[in-house]
N, C-alpha and C positions, 0 to 999 in steps of 0.2 A: 686105249682100246685093248681088250683082253681076248685071248684065244683059249680054247680048252686045254687043260693040262696035258691031255693025250697028244694033242698036236704039237705042243712045245717039246714034249719028250721025243716025239717022232722026228721033229726038225733036227735034233742033235744027231740022229742016226741016219737020216735020209736027206741028202743034199737037194733033192727036188722039191722039198717042202718049203724051204726058205723063199724061193721066188713066188710060190703060190701065196704064201702068207703076206709077202710084200705087196703083191698085186691086190689082194683083198683089202689090205690096209689103205692103199691108194684109192681104191674104189669107194670105200667108206668115207675117206677124207673128201673126195670130190663130191659125193652125195651130200655130205654135211655142208660144204661150201655152197652148193647149189641151193639147198634148203635155207641157209642163212640169207643168201641173196634174195630169194623169193619172199622171205619174211620181211626184209627191209623194204622191198617194193610194195608189199601189201600195207605196211605201216605208212609209207609215203602216200599211197592211194587213199588210205583212210583219212589222212590229214587233208588231202585235196578235197575229198568229198565233204568233210566237215566244214571246210572253208566255203565251198560252193553252197552248202545248205544254209550257212549263216548269211551269205550274200543274198540268197533267194528269200530268206525270211525278212531281211531288211527291205527288199523290193516290195514284198507283200505289204509290209507296214507302211511304206511310202505311198503305195497305190491306195491303201485304205484311207490314209489321211487325205490324199488328193481327192478321192471320191466323196469324202465328207465335206470338203471345201465347196463342192458344187462346181458348176461350169461358168463361174464368173469370168468375164474377160474385161480387160481395160480397153479404153478407146484406142483404136488403131490395131487391135488384135493382141494376141498373147494372153497369158494367164494373169489374173489379178492377184494382188497380195492382200490378204485380209487386213483390214484396218487402215489401209493406205488410200488416200484420196487422189483421184486423178482429175486433171483439168483438161478440158477440150477447148480448142480455139478454132474459130471459124475464120476462114480467109475472106476478106472482103475484096470484091473485084471491081 
């Protein structure tokens, strides 16, 4: 971090300038750390949203395939599997 040449010259002759300069330096350092932390949080949130978007796209694809399969059910309930044959048995009493 740099300060104006005038301030650096004045710091040599005025002892009150040094604490002010140090305070400004700390303030800028804290702001930089805060901004860095916020950027990291935003990057993490972006990754989470990308993951969520991919998951939703997969759900849409699965639902599309499911709707194309129709509403076939196997005997006894539950979804059928295309190409699979099911046998039903009757109980004799």
